[in-house]
C-alpha positions in Angstrom: -18.1 2.8 -10.3 -17.1 2.1 -7.0 -16.0 -1.5 -7.7 -13.8 -0.4 -11.3 -12.3 2.4 -8.9 -11.3 0.1 -6.4 -10.2 -2.5 -9.0 -7.8 0.1 -11.1 -6.8 2.0 -8.3 -2.9 0.5 -8.1 -3.3 1.4 -12.2 -4.5 4.9 -11.6 -1.9 5.5 -8.8 1.1 4.3 -11.0 -0.4 6.5 -14.2 -0.6 9.8 -12.1 3.1 9.0 -10.5 4.4 8.1 -14.2 3.2 11.9 -15.1 3.9 13.7 -12.0 7.6 11.6 -12.0 8.1 13.6 -15.7 6.5 16.7 -14.8 9.1 16.7 -12.0 12.4 15.0 -14.0 12.1 12.0 -11.3 11.7 9.4 -13.7 14.5 7.5 -13.0 14.1 7.4 -9.5 10.3 6.2 -9.6 11.4 3.2 -11.6 14.2 2.7 -8.9 11.4 2.3 -6.5 10.9 -1.0 -7.2 8.1 -1.2 -4.1 6.1 1.4 -6.0 6.9 0.5 -9.9 6.8 -3.5 -9.0 5.5 -4.9 -6.1 2.7 -2.4 -5.4 1.0 -4.0 -8.9 0.4 -7.3 -6.5 -2.7 -4.7 -5.2 -4.6 -5.1 -8.3 -5.4 -9.2 -7.5 -5.8 -8.1 -4.1 -8.2 -5.3 -4.6 -10.1 -7.5 -6.4 -10.1 -10.3 -3.6 -10.6 -7.9 -1.4 -13.4 -5.8 -3.0 -15.7 -9.6 -2.7 -14.5 -10.6 0.8 -15.2 -6.8 2.7 -18.7 -6.2 3.7 -19.1 -2.5 2.6 -21.9 -1.7 4.5 -20.5 -0.1 7.7 -19.7 3.4 6.1 -18.7 5.0 9.7 -16.3 2.2 9.7 -14.9 2.7 6.6 -14.6 6.6 7.0 -13.0 6.0 10.3 -10.6 3.6 8.6 -9.5 6.3 6.0 -9.3 9.2 8.5 -7.1 6.8 10.1 -4.8 5.3 7.5 -4.5 9.3 6.0 -2.8 10.3 9.7 -0.7 7.0 9.1 0.5 7.7 5.6 0.9 11.6 6.0 2.8 10.8 9.2 5.2 8.3 7.5 5.3 10.4 4.2 6.8 13.1 7.0 9.4 10.8 8.3 10.6 9.7 4.7 11.4 13.7 4.5 13.5 13.9 6.5 16.0 11.5 5.4 15.7 12.9 1.2 19.0 10.5 0.3 17.1 7.4 1.6 13.7 8.3 0.1 15.0 9.9 -3.1 11.6 9.0 -5.2 9.4 10.5 -2.7 11.5 13.6 -1.4 13.2 16.4 -3.2 15.3 18.0 -0.6 14.8 17.8 3.5 11.1 18.3 4.0 10.3 18.7 0.5 8.5 16.5 -1.5 7.8 15.6 -5.4 4.6 15.9 -6.6 4.2 11.8 -7.2 4.8 11.6 -3.5 1.2 13.2 -2.7 -0.5 10.9 -5.2 1.3 8.1 -3.2 0.2 9.1 0.1 -3.6 8.7 -0.9 -3.0 5.6 -2.9 -1.3 4.1 0.7 -3.9 5.6 2.4 -6.7 4.1 0.3 -4.9 0.5 0.4 -4.6 0.9 4.0 -8.1 1.5 4.5 -8.5 -1.6 2.2 -6.5 -3.7 4.6 -8.6 -2.7 7.4 -11.6 -3.4 5.7 -10.8 -6.9 5.0 -9.1 -7.5 8.6 -12.3 -5.9 10.5 -15.1 -6.0 8.2 -15.1 -9.4 6.0 -18.8 -10.3 5.0 -17.8 -14.2 6.1 -19.5 -15.1 2.8 -16.5 -15.3 0.2 -13.9 -17.2 2.1 -11.9 -18.1 -1.1 -11.7 -14.6 -2.0 -10.9 -13.7 2.0 -8.1 -16.2 1.1 -6.9 -15.0 -1.8 -6.8 -11.4 -0.7 -4.4 -12.3 2.2 -2.7 -14.7 -0.1 -1.4 -11.2 -1.9 -1.3 -9.4 0.5 1.3 -11.7 1.9 3.0 -11.5 -1.4 3.1 -7.8 -0.8 4.4 -7.6 2.5 7.2 -10.6 1.8 7.9 -8.6 -1.6 8.4 -5.0 0.2 11.5 -6.6 2.1 13.1 -7.8 -0.8 12.4 -4.6 -2.7 13.6 -2.3 -0.1 16.9 -4.0 -0.1 16.9 -3.6 -4.0 16.4 0.1 -3.4 18.6 0.6 -0.5 21.5 -2.5 -1.1 20.8 -3.1 3.0 17.9 -4.2 5.1 16.1 -1.1 6.5 14.5 -2.1 10.1 11.5 -0.1 8.9 10.7 -1.4 6.2 12.0 -5.1 7.3 9.7 -4.7 10.5 6.6 -3.3 8.5 7.0 -6.4 6.0 7.4 -9.0 8.7 4.4 -7.6 10.9 2.3 -7.4 7.7 2.9 -11.2 7.0 2.4 -12.0 10.6 -1.0 -10.0 10.9 -2.1 -11.6 7.6 -1.4 -15.4 9.3 -3.0 -14.1 12.6 -6.3 -13.1 10.8 -5.7 -16.2 8.3 -6.1 -18.3 11.5 -8.9 -16.5 12.9 -10.8 -16.9 10.1 -10.0 -20.7 9.7 -10.5 -20.8 13.4 
């Protein structure tokens, strides 16, 4: 059951965001946010390969990573709330979120937890799955830079730095695994 949830997490999150965006009359902004409406689909193959490459037995580590991820996601979403014109899909007005942004907050925390588990708790047996998971993660980070440009019509330092640092982390962890 957990496997099915992890595999379909991006689909579930998108459907919930779609429904809540419809309720909030914010569908147009959902589809203008290419990171959410297009790039996040990369997480379906990523999650499948990551699931098989991760050692899930360390529950303490999983809980720690999830708590850290929730805190990080909350901080990012609060930061977004300060600039509603820049983050129209997530933020109604300064300090007020659309309903769908709470789904995004949980989804992003869950995905970050999977990233951290892949980096720090690989099972060591499924090198092929590990490599493919890292490849899809690199695709996500690079694609998110370009989707940010299409959303904002310029490159934002926060998005470029996240994309570049994420891609560098993927390369470093791939090299560590190879060496």
